C-alpha positions as a printed NumPy array, in Angstrom:
array([[106.858, 116.033, 104.792],
       [103.478, 115.569, 103.087],
       [101.798, 119.002, 103.141],
       [ 99.129, 118.081, 100.568],
       [ 98.231, 114.694, 102.072],
       [ 94.639, 114.042, 103.157],
       [ 91.836, 111.508, 103.131],
       [ 89.023, 112.432, 100.755],
       [ 85.486, 111.028, 100.949],
       [ 83.377, 111.191,  97.792],
       [ 79.58 , 110.939,  98.078],
       [ 78.393, 110.137,  94.529],
       [ 74.696, 110.096,  93.603],
       [ 73.766, 107.402,  91.074],
       [ 70.079, 108.343,  91.287],
       [ 68.256, 111.307,  92.841],
       [ 64.689, 110.474,  93.934],
       [ 62.886, 109.888,  97.217],
       [ 64.757, 106.567,  97.266],
       [ 68.245, 107.213,  95.914],
       [ 71.494, 105.292,  95.505],
       [ 74.842, 106.631,  96.691],
       [ 78.376, 105.323,  96.174],
       [ 80.67 , 106.401,  99.004],
       [ 84.404, 106.1  ,  98.369],
       [ 87.275, 106.807, 100.771],
       [ 90.6  , 107.777,  99.161],
       [ 93.884, 107.915, 101.059],
       [ 95.852, 110.615,  99.232],
       [ 98.654, 110.606, 101.801],
       [102.082, 109.704, 100.476],
       [103.222, 107.53 , 103.38 ],
       [100.585, 107.411, 106.141],
       [ 98.19 , 104.457, 106.002],
       [ 95.123, 103.323, 107.939],
       [ 95.991, 100.31 , 110.095],
       [ 93.684,  97.638, 111.561],
       [ 91.016,  97.782, 112.914],
       [ 90.512, 100.239, 110.051],
       [ 88.252, 103.178, 109.3  ],
       [ 84.796, 103.717, 110.821],
       [ 82.907, 106.256, 108.761],
       [ 80.141, 108.156, 110.542],
       [ 77.962, 111.188, 109.889],
       [ 74.69 , 112.758, 111.062],
       [ 71.646, 112.901, 108.79 ],
       [ 69.975, 116.271, 108.373],
       [ 66.443, 114.809, 108.361],
       [ 64.662, 111.461, 108.69 ],
       [ 66.805, 109.535, 106.208],
       [ 67.344, 105.806, 106.698],
       [ 69.732, 103.394, 104.999],
       [ 67.476, 100.887, 103.282],
       [ 70.197,  98.614, 101.941],
       [ 73.977,  98.512, 101.778],
       [ 76.681,  96.599,  99.891],
       [ 80.4  ,  96.566, 100.563],
       [ 80.022,  97.71 , 104.17 ],
       [ 77.613,  97.583, 107.094],
       [ 76.499,  99.752, 109.969],
       [ 77.43 ,  98.747, 113.492],
       [ 73.873,  99.392, 114.759],
       [ 70.494,  98.942, 113.095],
       [ 68.803, 101.364, 115.465],
       [ 65.082, 101.756, 116.141],
       [ 63.136, 100.812, 113.003],
       [ 59.831, 100.124, 114.806],
       [ 57.898, 102.577, 112.61 ],
       [ 58.36 , 100.296, 109.602],
       [ 56.071,  97.351, 108.903],
       [ 56.383,  94.349, 106.654],
       [ 58.948,  91.689, 105.925],
       [ 61.607,  94.169, 104.791],
       [ 62.931,  96.81 , 107.14 ],
       [ 65.821,  99.263, 106.733],
       [ 69.437,  98.274, 107.176],
       [ 69.862, 101.163, 109.623],
       [ 67.556, 103.776, 111.119],
       [ 70.278, 105.489, 113.151],
       [ 70.394, 109.283, 113.084],
       [ 74.203, 109.048, 113.19 ],
       [ 75.141, 105.712, 111.591],
       [ 78.621, 104.234, 111.957],
       [ 79.746, 102.298, 108.879],
       [ 82.547,  99.706, 108.847],
       [ 84.178,  97.867, 105.967],
       [ 83.515,  94.182, 105.326],
       [ 86.298,  91.583, 105.59 ],
       [ 87.938,  90.142, 102.5  ],
       [ 85.94 ,  86.907, 102.775],
       [ 82.534,  88.649, 102.686],
       [ 79.838,  86.862, 100.62 ],
       [ 79.944,  87.834,  96.964],
       [ 76.362,  89.166,  96.962],
       [ 77.275,  91.531,  99.823],
       [ 80.27 ,  93.055,  98.045],
       [ 80.69 ,  96.21 ,  95.989],
       [ 83.54 ,  97.414,  93.82 ],
       [ 86.722,  98.25 ,  95.786],
       [ 85.228,  97.031,  99.052],
       [ 86.029,  94.491, 101.676],
       [ 89.538,  95.262, 102.914],
       [ 88.749,  95.26 , 106.611],
       [ 88.957,  99.044, 106.753],
       [ 92.675,  99.073, 105.921],
       [ 93.95 , 101.664, 103.434],
       [ 97.535, 101.705, 102.198],
       [ 99.274, 104.932, 101.299],
       [ 99.091, 106.01 ,  97.672],
       [102.855, 105.45 ,  97.208],
       [103.124, 102.112,  98.976],
       [100.334, 100.349,  97.07 ],
       [ 98.23 , 102.346,  94.581],
       [ 95.836,  99.374,  94.2  ],
       [ 94.664,  99.416,  97.84 ],
       [ 94.588, 103.088,  98.819],
       [ 90.826, 103.376,  98.182],
       [ 87.736, 101.693,  99.59 ],
       [ 84.074, 102.053,  98.584],
       [ 80.56 , 100.91 ,  99.405],
       [ 77.072, 101.429,  97.987],
       [ 73.895, 102.278,  99.878],
       [ 70.252, 102.917,  99.116],
       [ 68.809, 105.807, 101.135],
       [ 65.099, 106.367, 101.697],
       [ 63.266, 109.628, 102.5  ],
       [ 64.143, 112.966, 100.882],
       [ 67.366, 114.62 , 101.968],
       [ 66.776, 118.162, 103.243],
       [ 70.442, 119.156, 103.193],
       [ 73.922, 117.68 , 103.339],
       [ 74.846, 115.355, 106.22 ],
       [ 77.205, 116.771, 108.846],
       [ 79.651, 115.72 , 111.577],
       [ 81.703, 113.415, 109.359],
       [ 84.394, 111.268, 110.982],
       [ 86.489, 108.325, 109.792],
       [ 86.898, 106.984, 113.316],
       [ 90.704, 106.979, 113.296],
       [ 92.636, 108.885, 115.948],
       [ 94.304, 112.057, 114.739],
       [ 91.922, 112.804, 111.85 ],
       [ 89.455, 115.684, 111.663],
       [ 86.927, 115.947, 108.819],
       [ 85.348, 119.055, 107.362],
       [ 81.827, 119.592, 106.05 ],
       [ 80.766, 118.223, 102.65 ],
       [ 81.113, 120.571,  99.694],
       [ 79.956, 120.365,  96.083],
       [ 82.599, 118.872,  93.79 ],
       [ 82.897, 117.979,  90.092],
       [ 80.95 , 114.74 ,  89.452],
       [ 83.053, 111.596,  89.763],
       [ 83.596, 109.575,  86.595],
       [ 83.462, 105.791,  86.294],
       [ 85.05 , 103.67 ,  83.606],
       [ 82.276, 101.716,  81.871],
       [ 84.371,  99.891,  79.278],
       [ 87.444, 100.606,  77.234],
       [ 85.788, 103.501,  75.387],
       [ 83.069, 104.959,  77.608],
       [ 82.909, 106.74 ,  80.957],
       [ 79.812, 107.38 ,  83.037],
       [ 79.587, 109.934,  85.817],
       [ 77.695, 110.589,  89.021],
       [ 74.649, 112.854,  88.85 ],
       [ 76.073, 114.868,  91.736],
       [ 79.121, 114.573,  94.003],
       [ 79.759, 115.851,  97.5  ],
       [ 83.262, 115.759,  98.902],
       [ 84.607, 115.656, 102.452],
       [ 88.281, 116.222, 103.296],
       [ 89.896, 114.788, 106.432],
       [ 93.302, 115.958, 107.663],
       [ 95.719, 114.374, 110.127],
       [ 97.557, 115.831, 113.104],
       [ 99.94 , 113.792, 115.241],
       [ 99.198, 116.085, 118.189],
       [ 95.478, 115.291, 117.91 ],
       [ 96.246, 111.583, 117.97 ],
       [ 98.505, 111.522, 121.006],
       [100.538, 113.798, 123.234],
       [103.209, 111.098, 123.393],
       [105.538, 110.15 , 120.504],
       [105.731, 106.494, 119.469],
       [109.23 , 106.157, 118.017],
       [112.771, 107.413, 118.445],
       [116.093, 107.387, 116.6  ],
       [119.538, 106.2  , 117.698],
       [122.791, 106.783, 115.802],
       [126.234, 105.249, 115.363],
       [129.188, 105.485, 112.986],
       [132.222, 103.415, 112.03 ],
       [134.527, 106.184, 113.278],
       [132.805, 106.518, 116.679],
       [133.105, 103.949, 119.464],
       [129.821, 104.683, 121.233],
       [126.176, 104.487, 120.207],
       [124.104, 107.633, 120.543],
       [120.945, 106.291, 122.157],
       [117.435, 107.616, 121.859],
       [116.907, 110.617, 124.133],
       [115.755, 109.747, 127.636],
       [111.966, 109.679, 128.087],
       [111.386, 110.122, 124.337],
       [108.038, 108.336, 124.642],
       [107.505, 108.822, 128.356],
       [109.396, 107.985, 131.525],
       [109.136, 104.687, 133.35 ],
       [106.525, 104.891, 136.065],
       [104.815, 108.026, 134.781],
       [101.027, 107.822, 134.241],
       [101.358, 108.671, 130.544],
       [103.994, 106.037, 129.808],
       [103.279, 102.56 , 128.466],
       [103.512,  99.46 , 130.617],
       [106.922,  97.876, 130.285],
       [108.637,  94.522, 130.737],
       [112.232,  94.27 , 131.822],
       [114.372,  92.413, 129.32 ],
       [113.987,  88.661, 129.556],
       [114.678,  85.722, 127.307],
       [112.285,  85.056, 124.448],
       [111.503,  81.636, 125.904],
       [110.482,  83.135, 129.249],
       [108.279,  85.774, 127.673],
       [106.516,  83.386, 125.301],
       [106.005,  80.91 , 128.16 ],
       [104.184,  83.524, 130.211],
       [102.308,  84.783, 127.161],
       [101.104,  81.208, 126.5  ],
       [ 99.909,  80.953, 130.097],
       [ 97.875,  84.101, 129.571],
       [ 96.33 ,  82.775, 126.345],
       [ 95.332,  79.609, 128.209],
       [ 93.591,  81.661, 130.878],
       [ 96.34 ,  81.419, 133.495],
       [ 97.936,  84.388, 135.206],
       [101.513,  85.333, 134.227],
       [103.584,  85.895, 137.341],
       [105.217,  89.195, 136.344],
       [102.756,  91.07 , 134.109],
       [ 99.178,  90.759, 132.97 ],
       [ 99.422,  91.102, 129.205],
       [ 96.53 ,  93.353, 128.11 ],
       [ 93.835,  91.84 , 125.964],
       [ 91.213,  93.728, 123.979],
       [ 87.597,  93.231, 125.026],
       [ 86.525,  93.368, 121.381],
       [ 88.169,  93.133, 117.981],
       [ 87.777,  96.881, 117.421],
       [ 89.262,  97.954, 120.748],
       [ 92.908,  99.045, 120.515],
       [ 95.504,  97.349, 122.71 ],
       [ 97.768,  99.783, 124.5  ],
       [101.491,  99.127, 124.029],
       [103.459,  96.96 , 126.417],
       [107.071,  97.778, 125.657],
       [110.497,  96.691, 126.787],
       [111.666,  98.808, 129.712],
       [114.192, 101.27 , 128.305],
       [115.362, 104.774, 129.061],
       [113.285, 106.032, 126.102],
       [110.15 , 103.81 , 126.474],
       [109.308, 103.873, 122.756],
       [107.525, 100.994, 120.995],
       [109.664, 101.569, 117.872],
       [113.37 , 102.382, 117.629],
       [115.011, 103.325, 114.33 ],
       [118.797, 102.982, 114.256],
       [120.932, 104.734, 111.625],
       [124.475, 103.333, 111.378],
       [126.977, 105.098, 109.149],
       [128.701, 101.898, 108.092],
       [131.303, 102.484, 105.376],
       [133.046, 105.12 , 103.329],
       [134.274, 104.513,  99.777],
       [135.851, 106.711,  97.144],
       [132.614, 107.551,  95.314],
       [129.952, 106.144,  97.66 ],
       [129.066, 105.798, 101.315],
       [126.919, 103.146, 103.003],
       [124.299, 103.315, 105.742],
       [122.576, 100.489, 107.621],
       [119.042, 101.144, 108.879],
       [117.443,  98.89 , 111.507],
       [113.861,  99.169, 112.761],
       [113.279,  97.384, 116.066],
       [109.837,  96.628, 117.481],
       [109.938,  96.894, 121.271],
       [106.169,  96.409, 121.582],
       [105.249,  92.977, 122.956],
       [101.591,  93.1  , 121.868],
       [101.602,  94.411, 118.305],
       [102.861,  93.446, 114.873],
       [103.208,  96.244, 112.326],
       [101.931,  95.144, 108.926],
       [102.665,  97.206, 105.805],
       [104.97 ,  99.442, 107.83 ],
       [106.668, 102.447, 106.247],
       [109.688, 104.575, 107.087],
       [110.345, 108.098, 105.788],
       [113.757, 109.726, 106.154],
       [115.067, 113.148, 105.245],
       [118.739, 113.727, 104.407],
       [120.382, 116.093, 101.879],
       [122.18 , 113.233, 100.062],
       [119.113, 111.005,  99.574],
       [118.637, 112.514,  96.136],
       [121.739, 110.508,  95.185],
       [120.489, 107.224,  96.65 ],
       [121.963, 104.524,  94.391],
       [120.629, 101.292,  95.903],
       [118.544,  99.917,  98.778],
       [119.233,  96.239,  99.373],
       [116.301,  94.776, 101.358],
       [113.473,  97.343, 101.283],
       [111.306,  98.913,  98.625],
       [111.978, 102.616,  98.251],
       [110.526, 105.656,  96.536],
       [111.893, 109.222,  96.519],
       [109.369, 111.815,  97.689],
       [109.623, 115.08 ,  95.797],
       [108.493, 117.695,  98.261],
       [109.002, 121.196,  96.897],
       [109.986, 121.756,  93.285],
       [113.119, 119.798,  92.452],
       [114.131, 119.315,  96.086],
       [114.742, 115.595,  96.54 ],
       [115.994, 114.969, 100.059],
       [113.298, 112.579, 101.301],
       [112.811, 108.87 , 100.684],
       [110.104, 106.413, 101.705],
       [111.073, 102.825, 102.572],
       [108.764,  99.87 , 103.12 ],
       [108.989,  96.087, 103.324],
       [109.086,  93.602, 100.485],
       [105.853,  91.613, 100.291],
       [106.019,  88.232, 102.051],
       [109.626,  88.878, 103.054],
       [109.82 ,  91.712, 105.569],
       [106.586,  93.709, 105.179],
       [105.517,  92.496, 108.652],
       [107.455,  93.882, 111.622],
       [106.879,  91.272, 114.31 ],
       [106.369,  91.745, 118.039],
       [109.354,  92.381, 120.268],
       [111.735,  89.464, 120.364],
       [114.428,  87.757, 118.321],
       [112.503,  88.37 , 115.071],
       [111.163,  91.785, 116.004],
       [113.301,  93.809, 113.64 ],
       [113.851,  94.547, 109.954],
       [116.988,  96.017, 108.435],
       [118.533,  97.093, 105.177],
       [121.565,  98.889, 103.822],
       [121.589, 101.914, 101.547],
       [124.315, 102.925,  99.129],
       [124.548, 106.658,  98.411],
       [126.639, 108.34 ,  95.745],
       [128.826, 111.201,  96.916],
       [128.478, 114.73 ,  95.7  ],
       [132.056, 115.822,  96.355],
       [131.059, 119.486,  96.23 ],
       [129.121, 119.174,  99.475],
       [130.047, 115.774, 100.942],
       [131.406, 115.823, 104.486],
       [130.977, 113.971, 107.752],
       [131.444, 117.152, 109.77 ],
       [128.701, 118.598, 111.945],
       [126.5  , 115.495, 111.847],
       [125.965, 115.769, 108.079],
       [126.065, 111.971, 107.755],
       [122.872, 111.542, 109.805],
       [119.203, 112.14 , 108.968],
       [117.444, 115.404, 109.669],
       [114.051, 113.819, 110.221],
       [112.644, 110.282, 110.552],
       [109.03 , 109.112, 110.505],
       [107.66 , 105.606, 111.151],
       [104.122, 104.806, 109.949],
       [103.499, 108.514, 109.579],
       [104.591, 109.391, 113.127],
       [107.557, 111.717, 113.577],
       [110.293, 110.1  , 115.65 ],
       [112.264, 111.819, 118.396],
       [115.818, 112.58 , 117.244],
       [118.924, 112.892, 119.438],
       [120.141, 116.393, 120.116],
       [122.512, 117.586, 117.346],
       [125.32 , 118.135, 119.853],
       [125.096, 114.421, 120.755],
       [125.685, 113.177, 117.2  ],
       [128.773, 110.969, 116.684],
       [131.654, 113.411, 116.331],
       [134.802, 113.095, 114.266],
       [137.906, 112.065, 116.26 ],
       [139.577, 115.07 , 117.884],
       [142.165, 116.702, 115.673],
       [141.398, 114.515, 112.671],
       [141.548, 116.008, 109.186],
       [138.337, 116.219, 107.202],
       [138.883, 113.113, 105.031],
       [138.046, 109.503, 105.835],
       [139.841, 106.425, 104.468],
       [138.509, 104.824, 101.342],
       [138.499, 101.041, 101.132],
       [141.371, 101.1  ,  98.608],
       [143.502, 103.28 , 100.87 ],
       [142.958, 100.996, 103.845],
       [143.905,  97.901, 101.845],
       [147.062,  99.574, 100.554],
       [148.299, 100.599, 103.994],
       [147.485,  97.211, 105.55 ],
       [149.362,  95.52 , 102.725],
       [152.421,  97.619, 103.632],
       [152.353,  95.943, 107.035],
       [151.471,  98.917, 109.181],
       [149.792,  98.253, 112.518],
       [146.178,  99.397, 113.167],
       [147.488, 102.106, 115.521],
       [149.801, 103.507, 112.876],
       [147.001, 103.179, 110.344],
       [144.752, 105.308, 112.526],
       [147.378, 108.043, 112.705],
       [148.41 , 108.224, 109.057],
       [145.034, 107.773, 107.4  ],
       [143.915, 110.801, 105.407],
       [140.238, 111.621, 105.858],
       [137.883, 112.568, 103.085]])
């Protein structure tokens, strides 16, 4: 759904001497996939004996062996393959650089165009024989190419003047969900006002209970019981039914601990076809976090449906249509409203966000037959979700005509005093 999306690294030379200054900027040009905490870790391998003498806006994780240098001032890093991490937002002012200090987090270019880029500045000593190699941003699923020559980057100096780098190298990093994990991380369930049952996520969507590849799981318990045991763990005591995992360091990821379900996914997206009106139809979307050890900040949801080009209103989420190919407009991106529902909390009573969408009908193609009222594809935080099989979609009642009742028609028949059973029989479907 984002064929042109990538992360681009620009390596801009401000000076070119034996001791030269470089501005490195990381741009997230993906429409809906962002870099979550603990953030990016940029690394590369020097071609010669280069060292990083000083750095602003970021720091290397290791200084390395700088024993060949004498004096009061030694290099920031002498590593052959340095690993650079972003500074936190509260970094000292004299350690900052422009567009730095976001903890390694990059939003998508659609979700927040003010925070999709991060940069740092470094002074490099010793002549560079050739371009560095083996670039990586340290985020699972991404693979980076070799640096290539690019048009020099330009910088806004004031309202009338632009300056530019003396030389620019560019590295492109692409994402693959299969490189990140063999196991999906979300699934989709469906329901409709005309169908009595809920179509659940497919069994073992994200692994089967008890399999080595599946996440640990907790059988459903009350919020009070879970938080009681979680508090015991935080106080150094042992919970009596599960040892909640804890990272050894801030940078180490915590593997999901999910609610035990038949699908075993940390995230479930539910699409409910709620109402049918004369000129519009309404859908309710609910995202449920079944992961007990992770909040999802700045989450995003992407859905594909042929009628989304006629999306009239979204009530509790931000939204942006994504134009994929030419004038085709069947994809929309949804994300939370800042300080209201942009944080999807851990599994529990508050571990969900939801909104309703109002879509205008195109009567030339509108129908509920054949699962048309349900999405073709759903993605959460850039990960494709497992969909139910098309033959499991909520089906129209057997023998029913093709039209569904509008609200006005229902009110009119009820006013006439007909029973719900009679109403069900005589209603004319759209």
